[in-house]
C-alpha positions in Angstrom: 9.2 23.4 -25.3 12.9 24.3 -25.2 15.2 26.8 -26.7 16.2 25.6 -30.2 19.9 25.9 -29.9 22.7 23.4 -30.5 24.1 21.2 -27.8 27.2 19.0 -27.6 28.7 16.6 -25.1 31.0 13.6 -24.8 28.7 10.6 -25.1 31.1 8.0 -23.8 32.3 7.4 -20.2 35.1 9.6 -18.9 38.6 8.2 -18.9 40.9 6.6 -21.4 39.6 4.3 -24.0 40.1 3.0 -27.6 37.2 5.2 -29.0 35.2 8.1 -27.7 32.1 9.7 -29.2 31.2 13.4 -29.2 27.5 14.0 -29.9 26.1 17.3 -31.4 22.3 18.0 -31.7 20.4 21.0 -32.9 19.9 23.5 -35.7 23.6 24.1 -36.3 24.9 20.6 -35.8 25.7 19.9 -39.4 27.0 23.5 -40.0 29.5 23.0 -37.1 30.6 19.6 -38.5 31.2 21.0 -42.0 33.5 23.7 -40.5 35.7 21.4 -38.5 35.6 18.1 -40.5 37.8 17.5 -43.6 36.4 14.5 -45.6 39.2 12.2 -46.7 37.5 11.7 -50.1 36.7 15.2 -51.0 34.0 17.9 -50.4 31.9 17.9 -47.3 28.9 18.9 -49.3 28.6 15.4 -50.6 28.0 14.0 -47.1 24.8 11.9 -46.9 22.7 11.2 -43.8 23.2 8.0 -41.9 26.6 7.2 -43.4 30.0 7.0 -41.7 32.7 9.2 -43.2 36.5 9.0 -42.7 38.5 12.2 -42.3 40.2 14.7 -40.0 39.0 17.1 -37.4 40.8 20.4 -38.0 40.8 23.9 -36.5 39.6 26.0 -39.5 41.4 29.1 -38.2 44.9 27.5 -38.0 44.5 24.4 -40.2 45.9 22.3 -37.3 44.7 18.6 -37.4 43.4 17.4 -34.0 42.6 13.8 -34.8 41.7 11.2 -37.5 38.0 10.4 -37.0 34.8 8.8 -38.3 31.9 11.2 -38.6 28.2 10.6 -39.2 25.3 13.0 -39.8 21.7 11.9 -38.9 19.3 14.5 -40.3 16.0 15.1 -38.6 13.6 13.6 -38.0 15.4 10.2 -38.3 17.7 10.7 -35.3 17.7 10.0 -31.6 16.6 13.5 -30.6 14.4 14.2 -33.6 16.9 17.1 -34.6 19.9 17.1 -36.8 22.5 15.0 -35.0 26.3 14.7 -35.7 28.5 12.1 -34.0 32.3 12.3 -34.1 34.0 8.9 -33.4 37.5 9.8 -32.3 40.4 8.2 -30.4 39.6 7.9 -26.7 42.3 9.8 -24.9 40.7 12.0 -22.2 42.7 15.1 -23.0 42.1 14.7 -26.8 38.4 14.3 -26.4 38.1 17.4 -24.3 40.1 19.3 -26.9 37.7 18.2 -29.7 34.7 19.0 -27.6 36.2 22.5 -26.9 36.5 23.0 -30.7 32.9 22.1 -31.2 31.8 24.5 -28.5 33.9 27.2 -29.9 32.1 27.0 -33.2 28.6 27.6 -31.9 27.4 24.7 -29.7 26.9 24.8 -25.9 27.6 22.1 -23.4 24.6 19.8 -23.0 23.0 19.4 -19.6 22.6 15.9 -18.0 19.9 14.0 -20.0 19.3 16.8 -22.4 19.6 14.6 -25.6 17.0 12.2 -24.2 14.9 15.2 -23.0 14.8 16.6 -26.5 13.9 13.1 -27.9 10.9 13.2 -25.5 9.9 16.8 -26.3 10.1 16.0 -30.1 7.9 13.0 -29.7 10.5 10.4 -30.4 9.6 8.6 -27.2 7.2 9.1 -24.3 8.3 9.8 -20.8 8.2 6.2 -19.6 10.4 5.1 -22.5 12.8 8.0 -21.7 13.1 6.8 -18.1 13.8 3.3 -19.4 16.8 4.6 -21.2 18.3 5.5 -17.8 17.4 2.1 -16.5 19.1 0.5 -19.4 22.3 2.5 -18.8 22.3 1.5 -15.1 21.3 -2.2 -15.5 23.6 -4.6 -13.8 22.2 -8.0 -14.9 20.6 -9.6 -17.9 17.2 -9.5 -16.3 17.4 -5.8 -15.4 18.5 -5.1 -19.0 15.5 -7.1 -20.3 13.0 -5.2 -18.2 14.5 -1.9 -19.3 14.4 -2.9 -23.0 10.8 -4.0 -22.7 9.8 -0.6 -21.3 12.0 1.3 -23.8 10.3 -0.6 -26.6 6.9 0.9 -25.4 5.2 -2.2 -23.8 4.2 -0.2 -20.7 3.0 2.7 -22.9 0.8 0.3 -24.9 -0.7 -1.1 -21.7 -1.3 2.5 -20.3 -2.9 3.5 -23.6 -5.2 0.5 -23.6 -6.4 1.2 -20.0 -6.9 4.8 -20.9 -9.1 3.9 -23.8 -11.2 1.6 -21.5 -11.4 4.5 -19.0 -12.5 6.9 -21.7 -15.3 4.6 -22.8 -16.7 4.6 -19.2 -16.1 8.4 -18.8 -18.1 9.1 -22.0 -21.2 7.4 -20.5 -20.9 9.3 -17.2 -20.3 12.7 -18.8 -23.2 12.1 -21.3 -25.5 11.6 -18.4 -24.3 14.8 -16.9 -24.5 16.9 -20.1 -27.8 15.6 -21.4 -30.0 14.9 -18.3 -33.2 15.7 -20.3 -32.3 12.7 -22.6 -32.3 10.4 -19.6 -29.2 8.7 -20.8 -28.7 5.8 -18.4 -26.5 5.9 -15.6 -29.3 3.7 -14.5 -27.4 0.5 -15.0 -25.1 1.4 -12.1 -24.3 -2.3 -11.4 -22.6 -2.5 -14.9 -20.7 0.7 -14.4 -19.6 -0.5 -11.0 -18.4 -3.8 -12.5 -16.5 -2.0 -15.3 -14.8 0.5 -13.1 -13.9 -2.1 -10.5 -12.4 -4.4 -13.2 -10.3 -1.4 -14.4 -9.3 -0.7 -10.8 -8.2 -4.4 -10.4 -6.0 -4.1 -13.5 -4.3 -1.1 -12.0 -3.8 -2.9 -8.7 -2.3 -5.9 -10.5 0.4 -3.9 -12.1 1.0 -1.8 -8.9 1.7 -5.0 -7.1 4.6 -5.8 -9.6 6.6 -2.8 -8.4 8.5 -4.6 -5.6 9.4 -7.4 -8.0 10.6 -4.9 -10.6 12.3 -2.6 -8.1 14.4 -5.4 -6.8 15.6 -6.3 -10.3 16.2 -2.6 -11.1 18.0 -1.5 -7.9 19.1 -4.8 -6.5 18.0 -6.6 -3.3 19.5 -5.8 0.1 20.3 -8.8 2.4 21.6 -8.4 5.9 23.5 -11.3 7.5 23.2 -11.1 11.3 23.5 -13.1 14.4 25.4 -13.2 17.7 29.2 -13.2 17.6 31.1 -16.3 16.2 28.2 -18.1 14.6 30.0 -18.0 11.2 28.4 -15.0 9.5 31.6 -14.0 7.6 32.3 -17.6 6.6 28.7 -17.8 5.2 29.2 -14.6 3.3 32.4 -16.0 1.8 30.6 -19.2 0.9 27.8 -17.2 -0.9 30.4 -15.2 -2.8 32.4 -18.2 -3.7 35.7 -16.6 -2.6 37.5 -15.4 0.5 36.5 -11.8 0.7 35.8 -11.3 4.4 38.3 -11.9 7.2 37.4 -15.0 9.2 39.0 -15.9 12.6 37.8 -17.9 15.6 37.9 -14.8 17.7 34.5 -13.4 18.5 34.0 -9.8 17.3 36.4 -9.9 14.4 33.8 -8.0 12.2 33.4 -4.6 13.7 32.0 -2.7 10.8 29.4 -3.5 8.1 31.0 -5.1 5.0 29.1 -4.9 1.7 29.6 -7.4 -1.1 27.6 -8.2 -4.2 26.4 -11.4 -5.7 24.2 -12.3 -8.7 21.4 -14.8 -7.9 20.4 -16.1 -11.4 20.0 -12.6 -12.8 19.0 -10.9 -9.5 21.6 -8.4 -8.2 22.0 -8.7 -4.4 24.0 -6.6 -1.9 25.0 -8.8 1.0 25.8 -7.0 4.3 28.1 -8.8 6.7 27.4 -7.3 10.1 29.0 -7.3 13.5 27.7 -9.8 16.0 24.7 -8.5 17.9 25.3 -8.8 21.6 25.5 -6.8 24.8 29.0 -5.3 25.2 30.9 -2.7 27.2 33.5 -2.2 24.4 32.6 1.2 22.9 33.9 0.2 19.4 32.0 -3.1 19.4 28.9 -1.3 20.6 29.1 1.0 17.6 29.3 -2.1 15.3 26.3 -3.6 17.1 24.2 -0.4 16.5 25.3 -0.4 12.9 24.2 -4.0 12.5 20.7 -3.1 13.8 20.4 -0.1 11.5 21.3 -2.3 8.4 18.9 -5.0 9.6 16.1 -2.4 9.4 17.0 -1.4 5.8 17.2 -5.0 4.5 14.7 -6.6 2.1 15.6 -10.0 3.7 17.5 -10.8 6.9 19.5 -14.0 7.2 19.6 -14.9 10.9 22.6 -17.2 11.4 22.9 -19.7 14.3 25.7 -22.0 15.4 24.1 -25.4 15.0 26.9 -27.1 17.1 25.9 -25.1 20.2 22.7 -24.7 22.2 20.4 -21.7 21.6 21.5 -18.8 23.7 19.6 -15.7 25.0 21.7 -13.6 22.6 20.4 -15.8 19.7 16.8 -15.2 20.9 17.4 -11.5 21.1 18.7 -11.4 17.5 15.6 -13.3 16.4 13.3 -10.9 18.3 15.0 -7.9 16.8 14.3 -9.2 13.3 10.9 -10.7 13.8 9.2 -7.8 11.9 11.3 -8.4 8.8 11.3 -11.0 6.0 13.5 -13.6 7.6 15.4 -16.7 6.5 16.9 -18.8 9.3 20.3 -20.3 8.6 21.8 -22.9 10.9 25.5 -23.0 10.2 28.3 -25.5 11.2 26.2 -28.5 10.1 29.4 -30.4 9.6 29.6 -30.7 13.4 27.2 -32.6 15.7 23.9 -30.7 15.9 23.2 -29.4 19.4 20.8 -26.5 18.6 17.1 -26.9 19.6 15.2 -26.4 16.4 11.9 -26.4 18.2 13.1 -23.3 20.2 13.7 -21.5 16.9 10.3 -22.5 15.6 8.7 -20.4 18.4 9.7 -17.4 16.3 9.8 -18.9 12.8 8.3 -21.9 10.9 10.6 -24.9 10.5 10.2 -25.1 6.7 12.1 -21.8 6.4 15.2 -23.1 8.1 18.3 -23.9 6.0 21.0 -26.1 7.4 24.5 -25.3 6.0 28.1 -25.7 6.5 29.9 -22.6 5.3 33.2 -24.2 5.9 32.5 -27.3 3.8 30.3 -25.4 1.3 27.4 -27.7 2.1 23.8 -26.5 1.5 25.0 -23.2 -0.1 23.4 -23.7 -3.5 20.1 -24.6 -1.9 20.3 -21.5 0.3 20.8 -19.3 -2.7 17.8 -20.8 -4.4 15.7 -20.3 -1.3 16.9 -16.8 -0.9 16.0 -15.9 -4.4 12.5 -17.4 -4.0 12.0 -15.5 -0.8 13.0 -12.2 -2.4 10.9 -12.6 -5.5 8.2 -15.1 -4.6 7.4 -18.3 -6.5 4.7 -16.9 -8.8 5.2 -16.6 -12.5 6.8 -13.4 -13.9 4.2 -10.7 -14.6 3.7 -9.8 -18.3 4.0 -6.1 -17.5 6.3 -4.9 -14.7 6.8 -1.4 -13.3 10.2 -0.6 -11.9 9.9 3.1 -11.4 8.6 4.7 -8.1 7.1 7.7 -10.1 5.0 5.3 -12.2 3.8 3.4 -9.1 2.8 6.6 -7.3 0.8 7.8 -10.3 -1.0 4.4 -10.7 -1.7 4.3 -6.9 -3.3 7.7 -7.3 -5.4 6.4 -10.2 -6.4 3.3 -8.3 -7.6 5.3 -5.3 -9.7 7.6 -7.5 -11.4 4.5 -9.1 -12.0 3.1 -5.6 -13.8 6.4 -4.7 -15.8 6.2 -8.0 -17.0 2.6 -7.2 -18.1 3.8 -3.7 -19.9 6.8 -5.1 -21.7 4.6 -7.7 -22.6 2.1 -5.1 -24.1 4.7 -2.8 -26.1 6.3 -5.6 -24.0 9.5 -5.6 -24.1 12.2 -8.2 -22.6 11.5 -11.6 -20.5 14.7 -11.4 -18.5 13.2 -8.4 -17.9 10.0 -10.4 -16.6 12.0 -13.4 -14.2 13.9 -11.2 -12.7 10.6 -9.9 -12.5 9.1 -13.4 -10.8 12.2 -14.8 -8.2 12.0 -11.9 -7.5 8.4 -13.0 -7.1 9.6 -16.6 -4.6 12.2 -15.5 -2.7 9.7 -13.5 -2.3 7.3 -16.4 -1.2 10.2 -18.7 1.3 11.3 -16.1 3.1 7.9 -16.5 3.7 8.4 -20.2 4.2 12.2 -20.0 1.1 13.5 -21.7 0.3 15.7 -18.7 3.5 16.9 -16.9 5.3 20.0 -15.9 8.8 21.4 -16.2 9.7 20.6 -12.6 9.0 16.9 -13.1 11.0 16.9 -16.3 14.0 18.6 -14.8 14.0 16.2 -11.8 13.8 13.1 -14.1 16.4 14.1 -16.7 18.9 15.5 -14.1 19.5 11.9 -13.1 21.0 11.1 -16.5 24.7 11.3 -17.3 25.9 14.2 -19.5 25.9 13.0 -23.2 22.7 11.0 -22.9 
């Protein structure tokens, strides 16, 4: 558990705004509020829970009025943290808000740590760990789809799925442990083929959701797309066309782009970081060589590589070298300058890549760009239907992988006629892995690491 003291923090982003919120939670939250708040309509003792009240924040020692505010008290357990919570809605000047927070701290609260309000909500049973982590995803979401995924998890859909699998696992575990505890009763582990089937079906369910991680991770964190090719094939022009505006300098001089330029686009709800890179070629120019090395580094980090060719010119050895460097990645071939007579040998590209993955565009004339965006989104996400349950968190994936591997061992042990005790050990490891996701089994180090990623005030 945690020390039952009172914490306070500014719950709105730093800077100047129309309104700011100071949040207080803990045993003395209401006591502090009563000291510094003067209700416009009379006595503070008449304040009811879950109502907004108009009044002033005053320094009780000097009587000085700091601000005209709205104040609400949310008494436990019907609050975000499960404790008594007070929120002060004040004017949003940065200096003023800090002064009001200082007044709250001077009257018995301490500064909240990052994520401490949500951590208390978890420790008080207001949400499980996967829901708490979804709060952070919701704060950081950059698209409608990322918000939708975070809301689904925050509402407990993943938790329900985990609980359902845990119940199925416990039904199997009961049979195995009964056979261990009462051998004289000859309780059947004799129908091993049924146990193998049940355990393997459970393992497949885990595998199915593990396989949604990349899909969910891309929506949560955004996809990374590297645009590469030899100099002067129109990479920067293509990036501008994808962005729909002139953001990157374009000239006919080869080597204009020396550094990696990052821009962002939204592909129908999918956030994508586009990296415009320097042309990959052999060069004696030390500055250009640095740019080429950076291009290769970003190529390695990308989820998808757009390899760009000049369709008006024959394929060169530099073109082939670029393709060879990207062959291990997920690739989309883009033949640019399709407004000019086509002189590139498509069959030569097909030696490296299937022809149905080649997009012919004219970045200058904006021809083929919409189709390219559609194809890029499909390449990043696949064309299969959206899974009903999606995981977006690497911690969840790692726990489920651990559980799936333990079930795999249990299936092997059952198939080889191994001892029931070994099967029970693996089944219990899977149970612990499932419980790790929702926080039934955890430790302080894990909690500190998770909640330290939150902003102060949440």
